[in-house]
N, C-alpha and C positions, 0 to 999 in steps of 0.2 A: 425207551431209547429215543422214540420219536418226540416225546414231550421234552426231553433234554435238548434235542436239536432245535425244537421250536423256541425254547427259552433262550438258547444261544443266539438264534436268529433275531428274536425280539430284542435281546440286549444289544445286539449289533445295530439294529435299526435305531434304537434309542441313542446309542453312542454316535452314530452317523448323523442322525437328526440334530442331536445336541451340538455336535461339532459344527454342523452347518449353521445352526442358530448363533453360536458364539462367534463363528468366523464372519458372519454377515452383520453382526451387531456393530453399530457405529462406535468406533473406539476413540474418536476425536474428543478432546475435552479442553476447556479453557475456563478458568474462574479466577477472580481477583477480589481484593478488598482494598478500599481507599480510606485515608484519614488525613485531615488537615493538622499539621504540626505547628505549634507556636515556636518555631525555630527556623533559622536561615537554611537555605538549600544546602550549602556547603557542609554545615554541621551534621545534618541528617545523612547526607551521602557518606561522609567519613565514618559515621557510626556503623552503617551497614557494611561498608567496604572493608572494615577490619574485623575479622572473625573473633579476635580476642574480646570484642564487645558483646558478642552474641549470647554468651552464657547467662547474661543478666536479664535478657528479655526474650530469647527465642522460646517458643511455646513448648518445645520438647523438654527443655530444662525445667520449665515451670510445672509440667504435668507429672513429673516423677521425682521421688525423693532420692533415688539412687541413680545418679547420672555421672558418667565419666566422659570428659571432653578431651579430644586430642586434636592437635593442629599439624598441618603439613609443614614442609620446609618454608613456605611462604604463607603469611597470615592475612595479607591484604593485596588487593589488585588481582590482575590476571594470574591464573595458576594457583591461587591460594586455595586451601582445602581445610575442611572442618568435619570431624567425625564425632557423632554423639552416640554414646552407648547408653541406652535407656531401658530400664526394666519394663516400662509401660509400652514403648513403641518399638523396641528393638534397636538395631544399629542404623543410624541415618547418616549418610555422607552428602556433603554439599561442597561443590567445587565452583569457583568463579571462572567463567569463560571469558568475559569481557567487562571492563569497567570504564565508563566514559564520564570523567569529572565534569560537572557534578549533576548529570542529568539521568543516567540510567546504568544499571548493572544487570548482566545476564549470567545466570548460574545453572548448574545441573544438580538435581537432587535425586538421590536414590533411596527409596523407602522399602523396607521389607514388608511383605504381605503374603500370608498363607504359604504357598509353595513357590513363590517367585519374588523377584525384586522389581518394583515399579520405578522406572527412571523418567523424570520429567524435566522440562525446561522451566526454570524459575526466573522470574524477572522483577525488577524494581524500576519504577519511574518516579523521578523527583521533579516537580513543577514549582517554580518560584512564584509566590503570590505577593500581593501587596502587604504592607506592614510587617515585612520580614517573615511571613509564614511560608510553609511549604506543603503542597499536596503530595502525599506519598501513596503510590499504588504498588501493592505486592501481589503478584499473581503467578499462576502455573498453567502450562499448556503442554499438550503432547498428543501422541497417538498410541493407544495401548496395543501391545502385542496380543497374540492369541492366548498365551499363558496369563497375561495380566487381565484380559477380559474375563477369562474363566475364573481367575482368582477372586476378582471383585464380584463376579456373579454369585459365587458361593458365600460372599461376605454379607453381613447384615446391613452394611452401608457402602455407598459408592465412594470413590476417591474424593469427589467434590464435597460430599457430606462429611467426610472425615477431616478434610484439610481446611475448608473455609473457616470454621470456628477457630482453628489453630492460627490461621493468618490474622484474623481479627484480634485474637488474644495477644499475639506477638506485637502487633501495632500498638495496642493499648499499653502494653508493658514498656515498649521502646519509648513511647511518648513520655511516660513517667520518668524513665531513666535519663533521657535527654534533658527534661525540665530540671531535674535535680542537679545534673552536671552544670547546666547554665546558671543555676542559682548559687553555686559554690562561691565563697568569697573569704578573704582574710584581711585583717587589719593589723598592722604593726607600727608601733611608735618607736622610731629610731633614735629619739633624743635630740638634743640641741646640736645643730651644725651651723656652719657659716655659709651664707648664700651671697654670691658675688654681686647680685643686682645687675644694673645696666639699663640701657635705653630699650624702650619697647613701643611698638605701634599698637593702637587700641581703638575701640569704639565702645561707647557706654550706653546703657539703657536702664530703665527702672521696670520692675515687674513684680508680680506675686512670687513669693518664695517657691510655690509649687510649679512655677513655669520657668524657673532658672535653667534647668537642664534642657528644656525644649528650646529655649531662645539662644543659648550660648553657641550652638553649632552654626546657625546662619550668620551670627556675628563673627565667628572665627573665619568662616568662608569669605565674608565681606572684606575683612582685613587682609586675608591671604591674596585675594584677587587684586586689591589696591596695591599691595607690595609688589606683586608680580608685574602689574601694569607700569609701576614707577621704577622698576628695577631696584627695589630695596631688598637687601639681603635678610633672610630669616636666620635666627639663631635658635636652634633647638625646637622644642615642641610647643603646641598651643598653651596659652596661659589664661586663667580667669582670676581677676582681682575683685575682692569684695569691698566696695567703698562704704556701703551701709547695709546692715542686716537687722531688720526690725521684726522680732518675733511677735510682738504685741499686736501689730496690725498685719502681719504676714507679708511684708513687702521687702524688697531688696533693690539696691542700686549696685550694679556690677559692670566691670569692663572685661573685654575679651580681646585677645590678639596674640602677638608674637614678639619675642625679644629681637633686637636688631643691633649690629655692632657699633653704631654711632648715632648721634643726634640727627634727627630729620626735621627740617622746618616745613610745615604744611600750611596751606592757606587757612585763615581764621574760620572760613565757612565750610571747611572740609569735614566730612563725617568721620574720617579716620585721623587720629592725632598721634603725637609722639609724647611719651612721658619717660620718667626715669625712676629707677628704684635704687635705694642705697645699698651698699655692702652692709650686711646685717646678720645678726644671730637670729636663727629661726628654730622652732620645734618642727621636726620633719616627721610626718605620718604617711604611711603608704597603704593605700587601698587597692587590693587586687580583687576585681569583681564588678558587678553592676553598679551604676551610679545611684541606684535605689538605696545603696548602703552608705551614702555620704553622711547622712545625719548621724549614724552610729560612729562613723570614723571621726567626725568633728567632735562629737561628745567625748570619745576616748582621748582625743588630743587635749581638750580642755581639762579633762579629769587628770591627765598626767601633769599638766601645768600646776593644777591645784595641789596635788599630792606631793609634788617635788619642790614646792615653794618658789616657783617661777613667776615672773610678772610679765604680762602682755605689754608690748610696746604699742601704745595708742597712736604714736606719730606716723606709723606706716600701716599698710593694710595687709591682711592675710590673703593668700592666693593659692591657686592650684595649678599644677603642671600636668598635662595629659600626655602620657608616654606612648599611648597606643591610639590608633585610629580605628573606630568601629567598622569602617568600610573595609579595612585591610585585615582586621581581627574579628571575624564574625561571632566567635564565642565570647559572650560578656564575662565569663569566668576568668578570661585571660586579659581583660582590660586592666591597665595599671595607671593609677593616678597618685601623684605626690601632693600632699597637703602641707603648706608652710604657714606657720603662725609666728610673726615677729615677737621676740622676747627681749627684755632688757638684760 
């Protein structure tokens, strides 16, 4: 009987001592992973802010073959929620508490573990870098309750050891998903249409073919500033005309500017001039996507001309009209450019 009492007393001492140890163990934690994305800040923010995007890159979906995802009444912004039912990790719930475009997002994540649920603050920070890149930081912080500390004490790995590799994997997967989305493009040849032509303000330069895309934007800005300073009205979107394109030596002479409603007389020494384009038949091709795909779009246009027995009008010049502004449309997959080749 005495031995039984001693055993109970010993067990009680162990339980009390263990409870004191667990209770006094530091439960504060904070860990994060960062990665530089080759994408504008707005695109990365919107990818994270909408839970419908998560299943393609969140680490819990990638770590288990049998995953069921459910969404709340709202999928993006404050009060949005996302439930992941995973054979590997159990049920994980993520809720968005605050979303500040396009700099940071605060969320709450609930993770099942042993005999308790671990709830943490999850945060995202998006920092805009040079050259259109974004530094993305994904982290978690919080303070574990007694149950949570005991649960992870009995586990083979701590919360940090479990979660940091998942955050890193999620960032890697999201980088790949966003890159693929930004590289999406389409080319459609709409056939022969009539273009009304008209007067246009322009400036001209010569360059290597590889530098055309780089040089056209400053030229368009130059013409725009000139027109605004002179109170000259713009009609429509920026245009680029190709005066000469020499594949053999890799050079091009081209003009960039805007259509205007009427003829404008400029000084002979002015850098910005006024020209006119006739009302004419043109083959219209539409490129939706990065400017890197221009060569393929032009090749398809000329292939259409050849296959349909059309003849290029050598008296006037082919041109492009840029329907979107990259500064206002950060995702290049949504850039739209019309290509026009004059035909007889």
